[in-house]
TIZA-346506 format. One record per residue (C-alpha): residue in three letters; x, y, z. Coordinates in steps of 0.001 Angstrom, whole numbers, padded with zeros to 6 digits, always signed. Example, Ala and Ser with C-alpha at 12.3 -4.5 7.8 and 13.67 -1.06 7.14 Angstrom:
<kolros>
ALA+012300-004500+007800;SER+013670-001060+007140;
</kolros>
This chain:
<kolros>
MET+000088+000114-000049;THR+001328+003464-000953;ARG+001501+005877+001892;ASP+000387+009443+001472;VAL+003717+011205+001605;LYS+002045+014690+002188;SER+000082+013679+005336;HIS+002410+010890+006599;GLU+004636+011562+009585;ILE+007980+009508+009167;THR+008536+007305+012215;PRO+011868+006333+013798;GLN+011502+002882+012434;GLU+010991+004017+009007;ILE+014253+006117+009332;LYS+016188+003019+010405;VAL+014745+000921+007648;ALA+015860+003728+005159;GLU+019330+003870+006462;ASN+019824+000252+006301;GLN+018756+000276+002776;ILE+021024+002826+001709;LEU+024028+001253+003477;GLU+023207-001941+001833;GLN+023131-000408-001694;GLN+026298+001780-000936;SER+028011-001537-000076;ARG+027552-002852-003495;VAL+029654-000147-004990;ASP+033411-000228-004752;TYR+035845+001784-006859;ASP+039170+003474-007172;ILE+039939+006831-008676;ARG+042987+006773-011187;ASP+044771+008901-013602;PHE+045652+007295-016738;PRO+047661+008924-019481;ILE+045982+009090-022976;ALA+048934+006976-024535;PHE+048259+004229-021850;ILE+044537+004331-022463;VAL+044926+004128-026436;GLU+047434+001442-026159;ASN+045434-000723-024010;PHE+042389-000088-026206;ASP+044274-000981-029270;LYS+045600-004279-027798;GLY+042062-005393-026821;GLU+042601-005069-022975;TYR+039339-003118-022779;PHE+036241-004929-022981;VAL+033038-003360-024455;PRO+029824-005013-023025;GLU+026778-005354-024939;TYR+024747-002729-023022;GLN+027272-000116-024179;ARG+026253+001952-027113;GLU+027819+001383-030652;TYR+030651+003909-031853;VAL+028011+006428-033327;TRP+029832+009778-032926;SER+029971+011841-036036;ASN+033215+013587-036898;GLU+031841+016800-035627;TYR+031831+015327-031976;LYS+035051+013559-032505;VAL+037129+016581-033585;ARG+035395+018740-030722;LEU+036772+016224-028202;ILE+040346+016479-029669;GLU+040097+020270-029959;SER+038957+020409-026071;LEU+041904+018270-025058;LEU+044433+020475-027006;LEU+042826+023457-025425;GLY+043311+022121-022042;LEU+039606+021878-021228;PRO+038311+019229-018830;ILE+036393+016142-020272;PRO+033939+014093-018460;LEU+035083+011018-016206;ILE+035658+007612-017866;PHE+034142+004640-015910;LEU+035883+001395-016290;SER+035374-001836-014212;ASP+037922-004510-013244;THR+036951-008063-014318;GLU+037926-011444-013057;THR+039970-011986-016369;GLY+041892-008897-015762;GLU+040381-006871-018566;LEU+038953-003555-017910;GLU+035268-003206-019043;ILE+034316+000083-020294;VAL+031269+001079-018437;ASP+030981+004643-020014;GLY+033482+006153-022464;VAL+033578+004061-025544;GLN+033177+006868-027889;ARG+035762+009133-026202;ILE+038406+006110-026049;SER+037764+005002-029597;THR+038015+008639-030790;LEU+041380+009003-029146;SER+042506+005862-030694;SER+041576+006793-034083;PHE+043222+010262-033736;VAL+046508+008991-032278;ASN+046702+006300-035006;ASN+046347+008980-037567;GLU+042822+007667-038859;LEU+040893+010917-037710;ARG+041569+014281-039747;LEU+040780+017357-037895;GLU+038306+019766-039567;GLY+035762+022404-038750;LEU+037659+023376-035572;LYS+036345+026733-034329;LYS+039220+027703-031938;LEU+042234+026094-033353;THR+041588+026932-037064;SER+045464+026581-037944;ILE+045256+022926-037429;ASN+042278+022147-039599;GLY+043351+019473-042190;PHE+045819+017969-039615;TYR+046226+014439-038323;PHE+047924+013529-035164;LYS+051243+013162-037109;ASN+051125+016706-038319;LEU+050969+018339-034762;PRO+054191+019930-033673;PRO+056161+017059-031717;SER+055721+019004-028452;GLN+051944+018911-028742;GLN+051938+015218-029577;ARG+053966+014471-026508;LYS+051621+016704-024441;LEU+048550+014910-025756;ASN+049966+011555-025192;SER+051085+012375-021568;LYS+047901+014174-020665;SER+046179+012196-017769;LEU+042467+011555-017751;ARG+040583+010954-014671;VAL+039298+007394-014622;ILE+036752+005841-012052;VAL+037544+001961-011905;LEU+034916-000198-010288;ARG+036413-003153-008665;SER+035695-006690-009873;ASN+033176-007444-006961;THR+030776-004786-008476;LYS+027852-006804-009881;GLU+026809-006278-013660;ASP+023441-004876-012730;ILE+025317-002051-010945;ARG+027495-001360-013949;LYS+024426-001365-016061;GLU+022637+000998-013722;LEU+025726+003299-013567;PHE+025668+003265-017431;ASN+021922+004013-017545;ARG+022258+006906-015039;LEU+025216+008591-016672;ASN+023382+008805-019880;THR+019882+009505-019008;SER+019896+011262-015539;SER+021026+014825-016916;LEU+018991+016883-019395;LYS+021124+017955-022219;ALA+020836+021485-023134;SER+019043+022163-026299;ASP+020884+023839-029111;SER+019082+027168-028678;GLU+019910+027072-024893;VAL+023634+026395-025735;ARG+023762+029246-028156;LYS+021980+031724-025863;GLY+024931+030972-023393;SER+027607+031123-026230;TYR+026461+033859-028373;GLY+025653+037317-027207;GLY+025157+040409-029430;ASP+022521+042352-031334;PHE+021783+039392-033843;MET+020788+036911-031064;ASP+018947+039653-029326;PHE+016960+040189-032467;VAL+016339+036669-033102;ILE+015012+036217-029293;ARG+012679+039142-030000;LEU+011191+037532-033290;ALA+010751+034268-031495;SER+008469+035892-028917;ASN+006055+036872-031784;PRO+002755+035006-030976;LYS+002039+034607-034705;LEU+004936+032228-034945;LEU+003317+029688-032545;GLU+000129+030160-034274;VAL+001752+029203-037725;ALA+004049+026667-036120;PRO+002738+025344-032885;ILE+005188+023617-030365;SER+004453+021915-027014;GLU+004984+023632-023606;LYS+008131+021550-023200;GLN+009590+022571-026518;LEU+008797+026186-025705;LYS+010667+025971-022563;ARG+013620+024440-024303;GLN+013382+027486-026640;GLU+012462+025576-029832;ASN+010879+028745-031140;ILE+014413+030402-031221;GLU+015668+027327-033035;PHE+012811+028068-035605;VAL+013724+031523-036170;LEU+017509+030849-036621;ARG+016761+028180-039013;PHE+014587+030360-041074;PHE+017371+033142-041492;ALA+020177+030544-042042;TYR+018583+028588-044662;SER+016829+031649-046177;ASN+020172+033312-046741;ASN+022675+030393-047036;TYR+020960+027151-047753;LYS+023135+026516-050875;ASN+026220+026466-048806;PHE+024838+023864-046414;LYS+027382+020947-046255;HIS+026565+018723-043213;GLY+025696+019220-039532;VAL+022752+021525-039074;GLN+024097+023006-035821;SER+027562+023720-037004;PHE+025747+025302-040037;ILE+023696+027554-037869;ASP+026479+028317-035553;GLU+028655+029501-038625;TYR+025925+031649-039909;ILE+025323+033427-036495;GLU+029158+034352-036460;ASP+028987+035459-039955;VAL+026001+037736-039919;GLU+026565+039277-036489;SER+028277+042155-037706;SER+026395+042766-041098;PHE+022759+041850-040776;ASN+019954+044091-041685;GLU+017389+044095-039114;GLU+014826+045965-040824;VAL+014884+043865-044135;MET+015224+040545-042109;GLU+012194+041419-039774;ASN+010140+042393-042725;GLU+010761+039129-044483;PHE+010133+037179-041324;ASN+006775+038843-040551;SER+005560+038601-044345;MET+006240+034855-044101;LEU+004109+034594-041034;GLU+001408+036857-042465;PHE+001325+034640-045657;ALA+000977+031468-043874;LEU-001709+032610-041685;LYS-003666+033651-044660;TYR-003190+030809-046955;PHE-002349+027774-044736;PRO-005597+026955-042931;ILE-003821+024631-040296;GLY-000334+026576-040468;PHE+002558+024354-040663;ARG+000946+021374-038874;LYS+000964+018066-040545;THR-002756+017446-039752;LYS-005405+019476-037871;ARG-004811+017422-034689;SER-000963+017870-034633;LYS+000126+019799-031608;THR+003690+020324-032723;THR+005497+021283-035849;PRO+008515+019228-037198;ARG+011649+021200-037773;VAL+011947+019751-041159;ARG+008435+020739-042168;PHE+008925+024264-040585;GLU+012029+024817-042726;SER+010647+023738-045955;LEU+007586+025668-045669;SER+008918+028943-044020;VAL+012041+029279-046274;GLY+010121+028143-049351;ILE+007525+030867-048786;ASN+010283+033379-048194;LEU+011957+032609-051186;ALA+008991+032670-053398;LEU+007914+036093-051904;ARG+011376+037526-052813;LYS+010601+036728-056479;ASN+006959+037732-056239;GLU+005690+039653-053169;THR+002143+039690-054419;LEU+001803+035966-055255;VAL-001498+034079-054298;PRO-001641+030341-054242;TYR-004851+028612-055142;GLU-004258+024798-054941;LEU-001857+024332-052063;ASN-003167+020844-051271;THR-002192+019538-054806;TRP+001414+019650-053608;LEU+001250+019997-049950;GLU-000340+016601-049324;SER+001662+014945-052234;ASP+003814+011870-051874;GLU+006722+013901-053151;PHE+006465+016509-050292;LYS+005978+013931-047605;ARG+008965+012140-048887;LEU+011161+015414-049030;THR+010027+016189-045403;THR+010490+012990-043653;SER+013279+012795-041030;ASP+015439+010099-042860;GLY+018180+011818-044648;SER+016614+015105-044139;ASN+019781+016863-043551;SER+021753+015912-046556;LYS+022759+018849-048629;THR+020662+017818-051527;ARG+017438+017026-049484;VAL+017725+020475-047791;ALA+017984+022184-051182;ASN+015246+019936-052711;ARG+012540+020419-050242;ILE+013036+024299-049875;GLU+012918+024677-053661;PHE+010105+022262-053945;VAL+007874+024589-051942;ARG+009315+027726-053525;ASP+008665+026400-057114;ASN+005244+025131-056356;LEU+004152+028452-055032;LEU+005472+030393-057938;ASP+004153+027924-060541;GLU+000670+028358-058866;ALA+000972+032096-059144;ARG+001878+031984-062757;LYS-000980+029381-063682;TRP-003621+031743-062310;GLN-002370+035006-063837;
</kolros>
């Protein structure tokens, strides 16, 4: 029977039971704190001395995350703890840190080429062997803090640790990170436009998404793709970050605000359910928002008085659905195709009815 926490007064007996339970669970976790040089970690990983259990994730980091880790280490920034566990065979099981260790191995073994670095731009294009010898030695000798669970720690505890490390913290959203990383007039301008209630009327999002500032993400994507989509390569977040840096000192607030407002007014007038997928939809997928908002903007740039008459003929087509599915949606070709599909259909409609 579940007790009513609000009205129940905790008894001394319950406190004693709680203490015993906590002590019993604490006794199941035994560990050492060690500092291992990167060269040592990589050598043992390459020799197969580290065991990767089934519950660990696959090596799924993109190059963007890999080179960011290497840049952080070269800058002298701290990285999260690595968790290992002794086993009866003498191997060390990787409880958390497979992707970091495998990234270090691929870099030290000259399999990872640095590209897209934001701070250390002079070493873009470098492999480990191209670094100055002093920096190679410093990286190899740099020690990482490692928590090593003793071999008497049961597998269920190791799994629980892995699960908690990877699910217990709420990762900052892209927009939350940018608000902390980028100041200045442009981000102030974007935040102001994101508060326009018409944006949520056209492209509704959940309360949770609003708290995570998805509306700011929408505005940033609108401008980045409207003005630079043909230069999109890969990695949406790096694309947007670079756009923010490029436009900060050169953006035309009046022109950009007029385009944003014109897009919203057009959508409110001609799209009965806004950018929703259906009348019942409560949120707007990013891919759908990008294709429609940017496509409208590009069409209005060519014909500011255009009037669509048969939106549903292409809006509900299999082709539009294919272009706006999440699978492969951020390839360079897909980005251009879905934006230009909307732009061209709007312009074709206008010409057809003139």
